[in-house]
C-alpha positions in Angstrom: -62.9 -57.1 -209.5 -60.5 -54.5 -210.4 -61.7 -51.0 -210.8 -60.4 -47.7 -212.7 -61.3 -44.7 -211.3 -60.1 -41.3 -213.1 -60.5 -37.9 -211.1 -59.6 -39.9 -208.2 -57.8 -36.7 -206.4 -61.1 -34.5 -207.2 -64.2 -33.9 -204.1 -66.0 -37.0 -205.4 -63.0 -39.3 -206.7 -60.7 -39.2 -203.1 -64.3 -40.3 -201.1 -64.8 -43.3 -203.9 -61.6 -44.5 -203.5 -61.5 -44.5 -199.8 -64.9 -46.3 -199.9 -63.5 -49.2 -202.8 -60.3 -49.9 -201.1 -61.8 -50.7 -197.8 -63.7 -53.8 -199.3 -60.2 -56.3 -199.9 -61.7 -58.0 -202.5 -61.6 -55.5 -205.2 -58.3 -54.0 -206.6 -58.7 -50.0 -207.3 -56.6 -48.2 -209.8 -56.9 -44.2 -209.5 -56.0 -41.8 -211.9 -55.6 -38.0 -211.7 -53.5 -34.5 -212.7 -52.6 -33.8 -209.0 -50.7 -36.2 -206.7 -52.2 -38.3 -204.2 -51.2 -39.6 -200.7 -54.2 -42.3 -200.6 -52.1 -45.6 -199.6 -53.2 -49.0 -199.5 -52.2 -52.7 -200.7 -55.2 -53.1 -203.2 -54.5 -49.6 -204.8 -52.4 -47.9 -207.3 -52.1 -44.7 -208.0 -51.1 -42.9 -211.9 -50.9 -39.2 -212.7 -52.1 -38.5 -215.7 -50.0 -35.6 -217.5 -51.3 -32.2 -218.1 -51.4 -32.1 -221.6 -53.8 -31.2 -224.1 -52.8 -34.7 -226.1 -55.3 -37.6 -225.8 -54.5 -39.9 -223.0 -53.0 -43.2 -223.5 -55.0 -45.4 -220.9 -54.0 -48.7 -222.4 -51.6 -49.4 -219.6 -54.0 -48.6 -217.3 -57.2 -50.6 -218.3 -55.1 -54.0 -218.3 -57.0 -56.5 -216.2 -59.8 -53.7 -215.5 -63.5 -54.9 -215.2 -65.1 -51.2 -214.4 -64.2 -47.4 -215.2 -65.5 -45.0 -213.4 -65.3 -42.0 -215.4 -65.4 -39.0 -212.6 -62.7 -36.3 -214.6 -64.4 -33.7 -215.9 -63.6 -29.7 -216.6 -66.2 -28.5 -214.2 -66.3 -25.4 -211.6 -64.6 -23.2 -213.5 -64.9 -19.9 -211.4 -62.5 -17.4 -213.5 -62.7 -18.6 -217.1 -59.5 -17.7 -219.0 -60.4 -19.8 -222.5 -61.0 -17.6 -225.4 -63.1 -20.8 -226.4 -64.6 -22.1 -223.2 -67.2 -24.3 -225.0 -64.4 -25.9 -227.4 -62.7 -26.5 -223.8 -65.8 -28.1 -222.4 -65.7 -30.7 -225.4 -62.4 -31.1 -225.4 -62.5 -32.8 -221.9 -66.0 -33.6 -221.2 -66.6 -35.0 -224.8 -63.6 -36.0 -226.7 -61.6 -37.2 -223.5 -64.7 -39.1 -222.2 -64.8 -41.1 -225.7 -60.9 -42.0 -226.0 -61.3 -43.5 -222.5 -64.4 -45.2 -223.5 -63.3 -46.9 -226.8 -59.9 -48.1 -225.5 -61.7 -49.6 -222.3 -64.0 -51.4 -224.9 -60.8 -52.5 -226.8 -59.3 -53.5 -223.2 -62.6 -55.9 -222.4 -63.6 -53.5 -219.5 -67.2 -55.0 -219.1 -68.9 -51.8 -217.4 -68.4 -48.0 -217.9 -69.6 -45.6 -215.3 -70.1 -42.3 -216.3 -70.7 -39.4 -213.7 -73.3 -37.0 -215.8 -75.0 -34.1 -214.3 -78.5 -33.0 -213.5 -78.0 -30.3 -215.6 -79.1 -32.4 -218.8 -82.1 -31.8 -217.7 -82.3 -28.2 -216.8 -81.3 -25.6 -213.9 -84.4 -25.5 -212.0 -88.2 -27.4 -211.9 -91.8 -25.3 -211.8 -94.1 -27.9 -211.1 -93.0 -31.1 -212.1 -89.5 -33.1 -210.6 -86.9 -34.4 -213.3 -87.3 -38.1 -213.4 -85.5 -40.5 -215.9 -88.1 -39.5 -218.6 -87.8 -36.1 -218.7 -86.4 -34.5 -221.6 -82.8 -33.1 -221.5 -82.6 -29.2 -221.8 -79.2 -28.2 -220.9 -78.6 -24.3 -220.6 -74.6 -24.6 -219.1 -72.0 -25.4 -221.1 -70.8 -27.8 -218.7 -74.3 -29.6 -219.1 -74.1 -28.7 -222.6 -70.9 -30.7 -222.9 -72.4 -33.8 -220.5 -75.0 -34.3 -222.5 -73.1 -34.5 -225.6 -71.1 -37.1 -223.6 -74.1 -39.3 -222.8 -75.3 -39.6 -226.4 -71.8 -40.6 -227.8 -71.4 -42.8 -225.4 -74.5 -44.3 -226.1 -73.5 -44.6 -229.8 -69.6 -46.1 -228.8 -71.5 -48.8 -227.0 -73.8 -49.8 -229.0 -73.7 -53.3 -229.8 -70.5 -53.8 -227.6 -70.1 -56.0 -224.7 -69.2 -53.1 -222.3 -72.4 -51.9 -220.5 -72.8 -48.1 -220.1 -74.5 -46.5 -216.7 -75.1 -43.3 -216.6 -75.6 -41.2 -213.4 -76.9 -37.6 -213.0 -76.4 -36.5 -209.6 -77.7 -33.0 -208.1 -75.5 -30.7 -206.5 -72.9 -33.1 -204.2 -72.4 -31.5 -200.6 -70.0 -32.3 -198.3 -67.5 -30.3 -196.3 -65.0 -30.0 -198.8 -67.3 -29.4 -201.6 -66.4 -27.2 -204.4 -68.6 -24.4 -206.2 -71.3 -22.7 -204.9 -71.9 -24.9 -202.2 -68.4 -24.1 -200.7 -69.3 -20.4 -201.0 -72.0 -21.3 -198.6 -70.4 -23.0 -196.5 -67.9 -19.8 -196.1 -70.9 -17.2 -195.7 -72.6 -19.5 -192.9 -69.2 -19.8 -191.1 -68.8 -16.3 -191.5 -71.6 -15.6 -189.4 -72.9 -12.7 -191.9 -76.7 -12.0 -191.7 -78.3 -13.1 -194.9 -81.6 -12.2 -196.7 -83.3 -15.2 -197.6 -85.4 -16.3 -194.9 -88.3 -15.8 -197.0 -87.2 -18.2 -199.5 -89.9 -21.2 -200.0 -88.3 -22.9 -202.9 -87.2 -26.6 -202.9 -84.0 -28.3 -203.5 -83.0 -32.0 -204.3 -79.1 -32.4 -203.7 -77.1 -35.5 -203.0 -74.7 -36.1 -199.8 -71.2 -37.5 -201.0 -71.5 -40.1 -198.9 -75.0 -41.5 -200.6 -73.4 -40.9 -203.9 -70.5 -42.7 -203.4 -72.5 -45.5 -202.3 -74.9 -45.4 -205.0 -71.5 -45.6 -207.4 -70.5 -48.7 -205.3 -73.7 -50.2 -205.9 -73.7 -49.6 -209.8 -70.3 -51.0 -209.8 -72.1 -54.6 -209.6 -75.8 -54.7 -210.0 -76.5 -56.5 -212.9 -79.9 -54.5 -213.3 -77.8 -51.3 -213.5 -76.6 -52.2 -216.9 -77.1 -49.9 -219.6 -79.4 -47.4 -217.3 -79.4 -44.2 -216.5 -80.2 -42.8 -213.2 -80.9 -39.8 -211.2 -80.0 -40.0 -207.6 -80.4 -37.7 -204.8 -81.0 -37.8 -200.8 -84.5 -39.0 -199.8 -85.8 -35.5 -199.0 -85.8 -32.2 -200.8 -84.8 -29.1 -198.6 -85.4 -25.3 -198.8 -82.4 -22.7 -198.8 -83.3 -21.4 -195.5 -83.2 -25.0 -193.9 -79.9 -25.9 -195.5 -78.5 -22.8 -193.8 -80.0 -23.3 -190.7 -78.4 -26.8 -190.7 -75.1 -25.9 -191.4 -75.2 -22.7 -188.9 -76.3 -24.9 -186.1 -73.6 -27.7 -186.8 -70.7 -24.8 -186.8 -72.4 -23.0 -183.8 -72.3 -19.7 -186.1 -74.4 -16.8 -185.4 -75.6 -16.7 -188.9 -79.2 -15.1 -188.8 -82.0 -15.0 -191.7 -83.5 -12.4 -192.2 -86.8 -11.3 -195.4 -85.8 -9.2 -198.6 -88.6 -9.4 -201.0 -88.2 -12.0 -203.8 -88.3 -9.3 -206.6 -85.4 -7.4 -204.8 -83.3 -10.3 -204.7 -83.7 -11.3 -207.9 -83.5 -7.3 -209.5 -80.4 -7.1 -207.5 -78.6 -10.4 -209.2 -79.9 -9.2 -212.2 -78.0 -6.1 -212.0 -74.9 -7.7 -210.5 -75.4 -10.3 -213.6 -75.4 -13.1 -211.1 -78.5 -14.5 -212.0 -77.4 -18.4 -211.8 -76.4 -17.6 -208.1 -79.7 -16.2 -207.5 -81.3 -19.4 -209.1 -79.4 -21.6 -206.7 -80.2 -19.9 -203.8 -83.9 -19.1 -204.7 -85.2 -21.1 -207.3 -86.4 -25.0 -206.9 -84.8 -28.3 -208.3 -86.6 -31.0 -207.8 -85.6 -34.7 -208.8 -87.6 -37.9 -208.5 -85.0 -40.6 -207.7 -87.5 -43.5 -207.3 -85.8 -45.7 -210.1 -82.4 -46.0 -208.3 -84.0 -47.5 -205.2 -86.7 -49.6 -207.0 -84.5 -51.2 -209.6 -81.5 -51.4 -207.6 -83.0 -51.8 -204.0 -80.9 -48.7 -203.0 -81.5 -46.7 -199.7 -79.5 -43.8 -199.2 -77.3 -44.4 -196.1 -77.4 -41.1 -194.6 -80.3 -38.8 -194.0 -80.2 -35.2 -195.4 -80.5 -33.3 -192.3 -77.4 -35.3 -190.9 -75.7 -34.7 -194.2 -75.7 -31.5 -193.9 -74.6 -31.3 -190.0 -71.7 -33.2 -190.8 -70.9 -30.8 -193.6 -71.0 -28.2 -191.5 -69.0 -29.7 -188.1 -66.2 -31.3 -190.9 -65.7 -27.5 -192.0 -65.4 -25.5 -189.1 -63.1 -28.4 -187.8 -61.1 -28.0 -191.2 -61.0 -24.3 -190.7 -59.0 -24.3 -187.0 -56.0 -23.7 -187.0 
């Protein structure tokens, strides 16, 4: 089997490529806009030009059986675009469709699209999200992912190429980008955090678990033309996350209680309501379908994965 992984130089892509090339019967092509030092007999890397023009994929798609599309515009912490939504659509929708159409022409058998739980929404109140939940994206990134999903379904209809859509929640690990990286830095610094009173419930997915699930989706026949919400088996609260990370880092981080009303008001005043929601709100996922339909079992426990993320982050920070 020959597999093309886009976004191979990203947080998920590097780990996925390493896992795939450990299987000697696979031939893997990785693509990305930055360089990559991964070397193996069954691995080829192609650097994609940093250009606004559509990418020409045909030469990389020759003989490919499965495309795993990870590349996306995400984690934009300091937006400089005058029209961010147009940029998200250009990369996450138009770029995805360009690849999918060329993949169909090249005879690719399966297209795996990494979407986002943000397609379903940013929080849950009484009921966990599952595959039957109505989409309700709010952030521009999530909107673009939902638009890409819909367009892919249309493009792949009545074609010989299967479509698999995966919507992960927050993916965590020692090298995670975005808000999880901020949390790692905070815990590592030992600064006291006012989150002891938070009683939320968040479902996440360890990098190792997501990579394992994507591997399963490359070959499992029942994954064809399905949408999956994938996650760890257990949900955790923000205080539990912090305590697991602090324990693994041997950090002096302590938690103290500040009323939720005060936290919410402070976040609103500072224009950080999205950060408040991620730290204090709940987002629960029912990923039973991924385990029952594909007989998939997450290989890593959430507590073990969090502690490993903490240990590895601290090790990476050491001079």
